[in-house]
Phi, psi and omega in degrees: 000121180266145177230169175266007182256104182298328178295320178295318179298316179296319179296319178296320178295318178296319179298317179295318178298321178295316178299317179296317181297318178295321178296319178295318179296318177300328180274001180082015182266065178217166179249128183292154176299324179297318179294321179294317179297318179297317179298312182298320180294334182277346181295138180082003177264175178290340182226071179294144178283153173291161177306136178294152180250154175306140182098352180266000000 
């Protein structure tokens, strides 16, 4: 449904993005904060870690 109200459109887009993100999290499709921190800490070292994958 299209509207002429850009604020309403943005709010609807944010709501849909939130619903998708929650569904992905419920399905285990997220990257843990610990995995991201370990990856970030490894950047600039002699042995950087690969990008973390969902489920880590």
